[in-house]
ZAGURO-911918 format. One record per residue (C-alpha): z, x, y. Coordinates in pm, whole numbers. Each point is the difference from the previous one (the first is absolute). Example, Ala and Ser with C-alpha at 12.3 -4.5 7.8 and 13.67 -1.06 7.14 Angstrom:
REM ZAGURO-911918
<atom zz="780" xx="1230" yy="-450"/>
<atom zz="-66" xx="137" yy="344"/>
//
This chain:
REM ZAGURO-911918
<atom zz="-1709" xx="3582" yy="-462"/>
<atom zz="210" xx="44" yy="-310"/>
<atom zz="-43" xx="-294" yy="-235"/>
<atom zz="292" xx="39" yy="-240"/>
<atom zz="-117" xx="-228" yy="-283"/>
<atom zz="323" xx="32" yy="-199"/>
<atom zz="222" xx="-123" yy="281"/>
<atom zz="-254" xx="-253" yy="121"/>
<atom zz="-16" xx="-161" yy="-342"/>
<atom zz="373" xx="3" yy="-69"/>
<atom zz="97" xx="-111" yy="349"/>
<atom zz="-242" xx="-292" yy="-24"/>
<atom zz="148" xx="-78" yy="-339"/>
<atom zz="334" xx="-52" yy="175"/>
<atom zz="-128" xx="-344" yy="98"/>
<atom zz="34" xx="-96" yy="-363"/>
<atom zz="258" xx="242" yy="-146"/>
<atom zz="187" xx="314" yy="97"/>
<atom zz="-151" xx="308" yy="-168"/>
<atom zz="207" xx="282" yy="-139"/>
<atom zz="-140" xx="236" yy="263"/>
<atom zz="190" xx="-196" yy="262"/>
<atom zz="307" xx="-91" yy="-204"/>
<atom zz="106" xx="361" yy="-34"/>
<atom zz="22" xx="29" yy="376"/>
<atom zz="269" xx="-265" yy="12"/>
<atom zz="203" xx="62" yy="-310"/>
<atom zz="281" xx="137" yy="210"/>
<atom zz="7" xx="-317" yy="207"/>
<atom zz="35" xx="-217" yy="-308"/>
<atom zz="287" xx="207" yy="-137"/>
<atom zz="194" xx="4" yy="327"/>
<atom zz="107" xx="-361" yy="-27"/>
<atom zz="7" xx="-303" yy="-226"/>
<atom zz="-105" xx="-350" yy="93"/>
<atom zz="250" xx="-273" yy="-101"/>
<atom zz="-138" xx="-249" yy="-248"/>
<atom zz="50" xx="-372" yy="-65"/>
<atom zz="147" xx="-234" yy="260"/>
<atom zz="174" xx="288" yy="177"/>
<atom zz="-331" xx="179" yy="35"/>
<atom zz="-171" xx="-310" yy="138"/>
<atom zz="271" xx="-52" yy="263"/>
<atom zz="-9" xx="368" yy="95"/>
<atom zz="-375" xx="-22" yy="41"/>
<atom zz="36" xx="-305" yy="224"/>
<atom zz="265" xx="116" yy="246"/>
<atom zz="67" xx="369" yy="-47"/>
<atom zz="-19" xx="281" yy="-247"/>
<atom zz="-285" xx="242" yy="-36"/>
<atom zz="-284" xx="18" yy="252"/>
<atom zz="-325" xx="166" yy="-102"/>
<atom zz="-166" xx="238" yy="240"/>
<atom zz="-338" xx="-109" yy="137"/>
<atom zz="-174" xx="278" yy="-190"/>
<atom zz="191" xx="-72" yy="-323"/>
<atom zz="-70" xx="-372" yy="24"/>
<atom zz="-374" xx="61" yy="18"/>
<atom zz="8" xx="177" yy="-336"/>
<atom zz="128" xx="-301" yy="-191"/>
<atom zz="-255" xx="-283" yy="-25"/>
<atom zz="261" xx="-228" yy="-159"/>
<atom zz="215" xx="48" yy="308"/>
<atom zz="-262" xx="-105" yy="255"/>
<atom zz="-191" xx="-268" yy="-191"/>
<atom zz="203" xx="-178" yy="-269"/>
<atom zz="321" xx="47" yy="201"/>
<atom zz="-170" xx="-134" yy="312"/>
<atom zz="-125" xx="-308" yy="-184"/>
<atom zz="347" xx="-55" yy="-147"/>
<atom zz="150" xx="18" yy="351"/>
<atom zz="-248" xx="-258" yy="127"/>
<atom zz="74" xx="-241" yy="-286"/>
<atom zz="377" xx="19" yy="44"/>
<atom zz="-12" xx="-40" yy="378"/>
<atom zz="-247" xx="-288" yy="-25"/>
<atom zz="234" xx="-192" yy="-232"/>
<atom zz="303" xx="67" yy="219"/>
<atom zz="-167" xx="-108" yy="324"/>
<atom zz="-152" xx="-313" yy="-150"/>
<atom zz="341" xx="-117" yy="-124"/>
<atom zz="153" xx="65" yy="341"/>
<atom zz="-280" xx="-178" yy="186"/>
<atom zz="2" xx="-304" yy="-231"/>
<atom zz="373" xx="-48" yy="58"/>
<atom zz="-58" xx="18" yy="374"/>
<atom zz="-285" xx="-256" yy="-17"/>
<atom zz="239" xx="-256" yy="-143"/>
<atom zz="252" xx="62" yy="279"/>
<atom zz="-273" xx="-13" yy="269"/>
<atom zz="-104" xx="-346" yy="-127"/>
<atom zz="361" xx="-113" yy="20"/>
<atom zz="93" xx="151" yy="337"/>
<atom zz="-313" xx="29" yy="217"/>
<atom zz="114" xx="342" yy="127"/>
<atom zz="-293" xx="174" yy="170"/>
<atom zz="170" xx="339" yy="-26"/>
<atom zz="45" xx="-46" yy="-375"/>
<atom zz="-358" xx="-128" yy="-21"/>
<atom zz="-118" xx="315" yy="176"/>
<atom zz="201" xx="216" yy="-238"/>
<atom zz="-136" xx="-189" yy="-300"/>
<atom zz="-362" xx="41" yy="114"/>
<atom zz="58" xx="371" yy="41"/>
<atom zz="157" xx="24" yy="-346"/>
<atom zz="-299" xx="-174" yy="-159"/>
<atom zz="-243" xx="230" yy="181"/>
<atom zz="203" xx="298" yy="-113"/>
<atom zz="-13" xx="-121" yy="-360"/>
<atom zz="-375" xx="-57" yy="18"/>
<atom zz="-62" xx="355" yy="125"/>
<atom zz="114" xx="115" yy="-344"/>
<atom zz="-323" xx="-134" yy="-149"/>
<atom zz="-246" xx="234" yy="179"/>
<atom zz="240" xx="287" yy="-64"/>
<atom zz="-1" xx="-86" yy="-370"/>
<atom zz="-380" xx="-2" yy="-3"/>
<atom zz="-13" xx="328" yy="194"/>
<atom zz="235" xx="178" yy="-239"/>
<atom zz="-210" xx="-121" yy="-293"/>
<atom zz="-327" xx="101" yy="166"/>
<atom zz="127" xx="347" yy="95"/>
<atom zz="33" xx="89" yy="-370"/>
<atom zz="-378" xx="-3" yy="-44"/>
<atom zz="-178" xx="332" yy="-16"/>
<atom zz="-256" xx="107" yy="257"/>
<atom zz="-370" xx="-67" yy="-53"/>
<atom zz="-338" xx="60" yy="164"/>
<atom zz="62" xx="-265" yy="265"/>
<atom zz="371" xx="59" yy="63"/>
<atom zz="-12" xx="377" yy="-27"/>
<atom zz="361" xx="42" yy="114"/>
<atom zz="131" xx="-280" yy="-220"/>
<atom zz="174" xx="-323" yy="103"/>
<atom zz="310" xx="144" yy="165"/>
<atom zz="-85" xx="-158" yy="337"/>
<atom zz="51" xx="-348" yy="-149"/>
<atom zz="374" xx="35" yy="51"/>
<atom zz="-43" xx="93" yy="367"/>
<atom zz="-226" xx="-304" yy="47"/>
<atom zz="271" xx="-218" yy="-156"/>
<atom zz="247" xx="154" yy="245"/>
<atom zz="-226" xx="-100" yy="290"/>
<atom zz="-3" xx="-354" yy="-139"/>
<atom zz="381" xx="4" yy="-10"/>
<atom zz="8" xx="96" yy="368"/>
<atom zz="-233" xx="-288" yy="89"/>
<atom zz="221" xx="-242" yy="-194"/>
<atom zz="309" xx="122" yy="186"/>
<atom zz="-177" xx="-47" yy="334"/>
<atom zz="-127" xx="-348" yy="-95"/>
<atom zz="346" xx="-113" yy="-112"/>
<atom zz="143" xx="116" yy="335"/>
<atom zz="-252" xx="-218" yy="186"/>
<atom zz="87" xx="-303" yy="-218"/>
<atom zz="370" xx="51" yy="61"/>
<atom zz="-47" xx="27" yy="379"/>
<atom zz="-222" xx="-309" yy="9"/>
<atom zz="240" xx="-219" yy="-199"/>
<atom zz="298" xx="118" yy="206"/>
<atom zz="-171" xx="-83" yy="329"/>
<atom zz="-97" xx="-342" yy="-136"/>
<atom zz="365" xx="-64" yy="-90"/>
<atom zz="106" xx="81" yy="357"/>
<atom zz="-262" xx="-241" yy="138"/>
<atom zz="80" xx="-268" yy="-257"/>
<atom zz="366" xx="54" yy="-100"/>
<atom zz="128" xx="-142" yy="-327"/>
<atom zz="357" xx="-6" yy="-132"/>
<atom zz="95" xx="220" yy="-295"/>
<atom zz="149" xx="-173" yy="-302"/>
<atom zz="207" xx="150" yy="-281"/>
<atom zz="100" xx="304" yy="205"/>
<atom zz="215" xx="129" yy="-287"/>
<atom zz="-302" xx="13" yy="-230"/>
<atom zz="-203" xx="174" yy="270"/>
<atom zz="271" xx="268" yy="23"/>
<atom zz="4" xx="35" yy="-380"/>
<atom zz="-379" xx="33" yy="-12"/>
<atom zz="12" xx="263" yy="276"/>
<atom zz="255" xx="205" yy="-192"/>
<atom zz="-207" xx="-33" yy="-318"/>
<atom zz="-309" xx="107" yy="195"/>
<atom zz="172" xx="310" yy="132"/>
<atom zz="136" xx="101" yy="-341"/>
<atom zz="-329" xx="-60" yy="-182"/>
<atom zz="-213" xx="181" yy="257"/>
<atom zz="230" xx="298" yy="36"/>
<atom zz="11" xx="52" yy="-376"/>
<atom zz="-380" xx="-18" yy="-16"/>
<atom zz="-29" xx="233" yy="302"/>
<atom zz="224" xx="261" yy="-158"/>
<atom zz="-200" xx="-27" yy="-320"/>
<atom zz="-344" xx="22" yy="161"/>
<atom zz="84" xx="283" yy="239"/>
<atom zz="173" xx="197" yy="-276"/>
<atom zz="-293" xx="-26" yy="-241"/>
<atom zz="-255" xx="41" yy="279"/>
<atom zz="154" xx="331" yy="105"/>
<atom zz="21" xx="118" yy="-359"/>
<atom zz="-371" xx="-54" yy="-55"/>
<atom zz="-101" xx="81" yy="360"/>
<atom zz="-146" xx="-345" yy="58"/>
<atom zz="-29" xx="-77" yy="372"/>
<atom zz="-106" xx="-356" yy="-84"/>
<atom zz="304" xx="-68" yy="-218"/>
<atom zz="236" xx="151" yy="259"/>
<atom zz="-162" xx="-217" yy="269"/>
<atom zz="55" xx="-305" yy="-218"/>
<atom zz="362" xx="106" yy="-44"/>
<atom zz="44" xx="19" yy="377"/>
<atom zz="-157" xx="-345" yy="15"/>
<atom zz="273" xx="-128" yy="-233"/>
<atom zz="271" xx="174" yy="203"/>
<atom zz="-119" xx="-175" yy="315"/>
<atom zz="23" xx="-328" yy="-189"/>
<atom zz="359" xx="82" yy="-91"/>
<atom zz="105" xx="57" yy="358"/>
<atom zz="-186" xx="-309" yy="119"/>
<atom zz="197" xx="-199" yy="-257"/>
<atom zz="315" xx="120" yy="175"/>
<atom zz="-158" xx="-131" yy="319"/>
<atom zz="-40" xx="-339" yy="-167"/>
<atom zz="369" xx="13" yy="-85"/>
<atom zz="81" xx="67" yy="365"/>
<atom zz="-217" xx="-297" yy="102"/>
<atom zz="179" xx="-227" yy="-247"/>
<atom zz="337" xx="110" yy="137"/>
<atom zz="-125" xx="-71" yy="353"/>
<atom zz="-112" xx="-349" yy="-103"/>
<atom zz="339" xx="-65" yy="-160"/>
<atom zz="163" xx="95" yy="331"/>
<atom zz="-211" xx="-253" yy="188"/>
<atom zz="-282" xx="231" yy="111"/>
<atom zz="-316" xx="-138" yy="-169"/>
<atom zz="-221" xx="218" yy="222"/>
<atom zz="135" xx="298" yy="-195"/>
<atom zz="-220" xx="-85" yy="-300"/>
<atom zz="-343" xx="32" yy="171"/>
<atom zz="122" xx="292" yy="213"/>
<atom zz="95" xx="185" yy="-315"/>
<atom zz="-343" xx="-88" yy="-139"/>
<atom zz="-163" xx="171" yy="300"/>
<atom zz="223" xx="303" yy="-44"/>
<atom zz="-104" xx="13" yy="-365"/>
<atom zz="-367" xx="-6" yy="99"/>
<atom zz="49" xx="292" yy="239"/>
<atom zz="183" xx="201" yy="-266"/>
<atom zz="-282" xx="-66" yy="-247"/>
<atom zz="-254" xx="126" yy="255"/>
<atom zz="201" xx="322" yy="22"/>
<atom zz="-6" xx="36" yy="-377"/>
<atom zz="-376" xx="-59" yy="0"/>
<atom zz="-46" xx="282" yy="250"/>
<atom zz="207" xx="244" yy="-207"/>
<atom zz="-181" xx="-90" yy="-322"/>
<atom zz="-340" xx="23" yy="172"/>
<atom zz="84" xx="351" yy="119"/>
<atom zz="88" xx="117" yy="-352"/>
<atom zz="-311" xx="-154" yy="-154"/>
<atom zz="-206" xx="140" yy="287"/>
<atom zz="115" xx="350" yy="-89"/>
<atom zz="-141" xx="-42" yy="-351"/>
<atom zz="-325" xx="-158" yy="113"/>
<atom zz="-50" xx="281" yy="254"/>
<atom zz="66" xx="270" yy="-264"/>
<atom zz="320" xx="119" yy="167"/>
<atom zz="221" xx="238" yy="-201"/>
<atom zz="328" xx="178" yy="55"/>
<atom zz="-83" xx="321" yy="196"/>
<atom zz="232" xx="185" yy="-240"/>
<atom zz="-263" xx="-54" yy="-271"/>
<atom zz="-255" xx="196" yy="204"/>
<atom zz="258" xx="273" yy="59"/>
<atom zz="68" xx="17" yy="-371"/>
<atom zz="-369" xx="31" yy="-81"/>
<atom zz="-46" xx="280" yy="253"/>
<atom zz="309" xx="191" yy="-117"/>
<atom zz="-96" xx="-35" yy="-367"/>
<atom zz="-360" xx="109" yy="56"/>
<atom zz="106" xx="301" yy="210"/>
<atom zz="222" xx="112" yy="-286"/>
<atom zz="-298" xx="37" yy="-236"/>
<atom zz="-126" xx="354" yy="-55"/>
<atom zz="-328" xx="61" yy="181"/>
<atom zz="52" xx="-265" yy="270"/>
<atom zz="-3" xx="147" yy="349"/>
<atom zz="32" xx="-319" yy="202"/>
<atom zz="-1" xx="-380" yy="-34"/>
<atom zz="-135" xx="-262" yy="239"/>
<atom zz="-148" xx="-349" yy="32"/>
<atom zz="235" xx="-174" yy="-242"/>
<atom zz="-72" xx="-370" yy="-53"/>
<atom zz="199" xx="-233" yy="-228"/>
<atom zz="-19" xx="-370" yy="-72"/>
<atom zz="169" xx="-253" yy="-227"/>
<atom zz="-226" xx="-207" yy="-225"/>
<atom zz="240" xx="-243" yy="-160"/>
<atom zz="282" xx="209" yy="-144"/>
<atom zz="-200" xx="320" yy="-26"/>
<atom zz="-91" xx="263" yy="258"/>
<atom zz="-331" xx="175" yy="58"/>
<atom zz="-37" xx="304" yy="223"/>
<atom zz="-240" xx="247" yy="153"/>
<atom zz="88" xx="351" yy="115"/>
<atom zz="-187" xx="305" yy="131"/>
<atom zz="123" xx="343" yy="-107"/>
<atom zz="-111" xx="337" yy="132"/>
<atom zz="-63" xx="284" yy="-247"/>
<atom zz="-137" xx="352" yy="13"/>
<atom zz="-370" xx="-24" yy="84"/>
<atom zz="-78" xx="278" yy="-246"/>
<atom zz="113" xx="-209" yy="-296"/>
<atom zz="-260" xx="-103" yy="-253"/>
<atom zz="-73" xx="-367" yy="-55"/>
<atom zz="196" xx="10" yy="-325"/>
<atom zz="302" xx="161" yy="164"/>
<atom zz="10" xx="-247" yy="288"/>
<atom zz="-39" xx="-286" yy="-248"/>
<atom zz="301" xx="131" yy="-192"/>
<atom zz="205" xx="2" yy="322"/>
<atom zz="-102" xx="-360" yy="67"/>
<atom zz="106" xx="-102" yy="-350"/>
<atom zz="332" xx="181" yy="43"/>
<atom zz="57" xx="-191" yy="322"/>
<atom zz="-78" xx="-332" yy="-170"/>
<atom zz="226" xx="85" yy="-290"/>
<atom zz="289" xx="90" yy="231"/>
<atom zz="-46" xx="-319" yy="203"/>
<atom zz="-3" xx="-221" yy="-309"/>
<atom zz="340" xx="140" yy="-94"/>
<atom zz="138" xx="-15" yy="354"/>
<atom zz="-111" xx="-361" yy="59"/>
<atom zz="-8" xx="-199" yy="-325"/>
<atom zz="-140" xx="-305" yy="183"/>
<atom zz="-312" xx="204" yy="80"/>
<atom zz="-272" xx="-127" yy="-233"/>
<atom zz="-275" xx="220" yy="143"/>
<atom zz="-53" xx="262" yy="270"/>
<atom zz="-318" xx="155" yy="133"/>
<atom zz="33" xx="366" yy="98"/>
<atom zz="-262" xx="141" yy="237"/>
<atom zz="-29" xx="378" yy="6"/>
<atom zz="-60" xx="177" yy="334"/>
<atom zz="-76" xx="376" yy="-3"/>
<atom zz="223" xx="188" yy="243"/>
<atom zz="-303" xx="116" yy="197"/>
<atom zz="-76" xx="-362" yy="91"/>
<atom zz="322" xx="-36" yy="195"/>
<atom zz="-208" xx="6" yy="318"/>
<atom zz="-189" xx="-302" yy="-127"/>
<atom zz="-342" xx="164" yy="-12"/>
<atom zz="-56" xx="-102" yy="-363"/>
<atom zz="66" xx="-364" yy="89"/>
<atom zz="-232" xx="-22" yy="298"/>
<atom zz="-265" xx="-193" yy="-196"/>
<atom zz="239" xx="-290" yy="-67"/>
<atom zz="249" xx="27" yy="288"/>
<atom zz="-181" xx="-259" yy="215"/>
<atom zz="33" xx="-253" yy="-283"/>
<atom zz="375" xx="58" yy="-25"/>
<atom zz="60" xx="-48" yy="371"/>
//
């Protein structure tokens, strides 16, 4: 009940531009701080500086679409350069640990492509077939990232075991060490960048890809350890480090799968439900609040909530209460693009008015 056409239209319009009805709610936020510009601003955005709140980030389409695509492009270029340098050294040295690290770096770079497509697709408006829009495309890309991480772990483990069965000497150990250091530096920079931007725009897929890059960075340090072991006369160190890398990657895959799983299963921070209940209870005419449900669709939230009102209210009065609740929630949670408010008369607290449909609900 309570179909607030004004807020429905303007909130939907947020997918394309931020309307004045929402801007006024955040004027204070904009005046509280200034974002550095130029090169200083870019560096601050990469490794520190201002972090947007989840709710604030959802208001700015440029932040979660164009900025996400920009992050993917930059990280793709950085990882490809790192991986290409390592390919040359692998051909020279025959290091299986460095080969494993290089394979993982290439897979990490390639995961940027589905993310790029997902960010582009998520900008499309909803239609009669995709009635909630294309926001799930990003979560699907995140699932693909997890599969790529898992597959790269299996490749690394296989190649490392093969190297133990069929040992080969490592040549150009100095270059292997240099490539490992370059791999760590390149991946850690990309990881910082991806995680930073991913958290700004509340992108679970981009954060997962950042964690993927961070795992690559630490595995590059493992390659360095293997090269040092080979230099000390312990050639078995190289494939053993490769196995350790594979196990670490499996751990990263599990962590990333858990985060993506939260999104695919419509999990939200319980504090969001608390905020909805507290906000709705503060509206005049609301006697109680129950059955709150919230989900993320892309970078926007949709919710359902039941509110109890005086059973003697007229239809118009109860509708006004529902609209007041919606209005208050839109201001309390800017990421909320729509909310359905169901009105329950106080006399139905015993459930007698819901008996006709109760068996369907259970």
